[in-house]
N, C-alpha and C positions, 0 to 999 in steps of 0.2 A: 085510536086515531087511524083512519084508513087513508091510503094514498091511491089516487088513480094512476093508471099507467102513463098518462100524459104528463104527470108532474115530475117524473124522474127518468133519468137516462139508464140504459142497461149498464150493469156493473162491468167495469173493465177487468179483463182477465189476463194473467200472465201466461202466455202460451209460447211454445217454440215455433219459430217461423222457418220452416224448411225451404220455402221459396227463396228467401234471401240468405240462406245458411252458407257458412264456409265449412263448418264441421258438423254440428248437430242442430244448429238453429237457436241455441240458447242465447247467445249475444244479440242476435237479430230480434228475438222475442223480447228481451229486456229493453232494447232500443225502442221497439214499438210501444211497449208499455209506458215508458217514461218520455216518449216523443222526442228522442234525441237521435243522433246519427249512429248507425251501427258500427262504423269504423272507430268511433270514439270509445264505445263500450269494448270493442275488441282490443284496443290499445290498453285500456285500463285492466282488462282481464289478463292479457299477456304479461303486463308489468307486474300485476299481483301474483301471477304464477311464478315468475322469476324470483320475486322477493318474498313470497309468502310461504316458502318451504313446503310446497305441496298441498297445503290446506285448501287453497283456492281451486286447485285441480280436483280435489275430492268434492268440493261444493259444485263445480261445473258438472262432473259426472253424475252427482246426485240430482241436479236440476235436469240433466238430460234424461234420466230415468223417471223422474217424478212428473215433470211438466208434460201436459198434453200438447199435441201438435195443433197448430192453427189450421182450421179447415181451409182447403183451397177452393176458392170460388171459381166455378166454371164460367168462362166467357162465351156466351152464345150470341156473339155479334153485338152485345151490349157493351158500351164503354164503361169501364170502371171509373169512379170518381177519382180525381187526382188530389192528393192531400196537399194543401197549401201551407207553406211555412212562411211566415211574414218577415222574418229576419234572414238576411243573406247568409250569416254565419251559421244558421241552423238548417240551411237548405243544401248543403254540400257544394256551395260555390267555391271558386278559388279564393285563397286567403287574401289576395290583392283586392278583390271586390269586397270582401268582408271588411277589410281595413278601410276602404274608401267609404263604405256606409257608416262605419263607426266614427270615422274622422268627420264626416258631414254632420252627424248628430252632435259631436263635441263642439264643432265650430258654431252650430246653431245655439247651443247652450252658452258658449262663451260670449256670443253676441248679446244674448238676453241678459247675462250677468253684467256686461259692460254698460248696457242701458240702465240697469238698476243702479249701478255705481254712479253713473253720471247724474241720475235723478237725486240720489241721496246726498251727493256732494254739491248739488246746485242750490241756488238761492230759492228756487221754487219749492224745494222740499222744506226749507226753513220757514217760508211764508205759509205753506200748507199746515205745518206743524203748529205755528203760532195761532192760526185761525181755528184749528181744532181745539186748542187750549182755552179759547174765549168762552 
């Protein structure tokens, strides 16, 4: 079976991101690969180094040596596309704004649940149920 180049995307690679690096770009590269925030990966790595008895530090150094660097695109007056993250809590916004968005989603779900409960406990539901059983 053969595939044309139009049917599949290029394979995603795990690369060090020196542009957004704090030390070697390993955490930034992992964040890019999994499409999450780099600060979150850094917190996980630092916590793991503290509680991992040096094993995570060895893995970090190995990744530093093994992973290739992400090529830096030169900007010749062209604008680079901006990556769009649909959720506020994935876009690096303040926690207050993330909380507001999540709260709005839960309020909407709560309203839908209340509507379903009203219907199920109403006489209309019983009538509909009886009509379907005929």
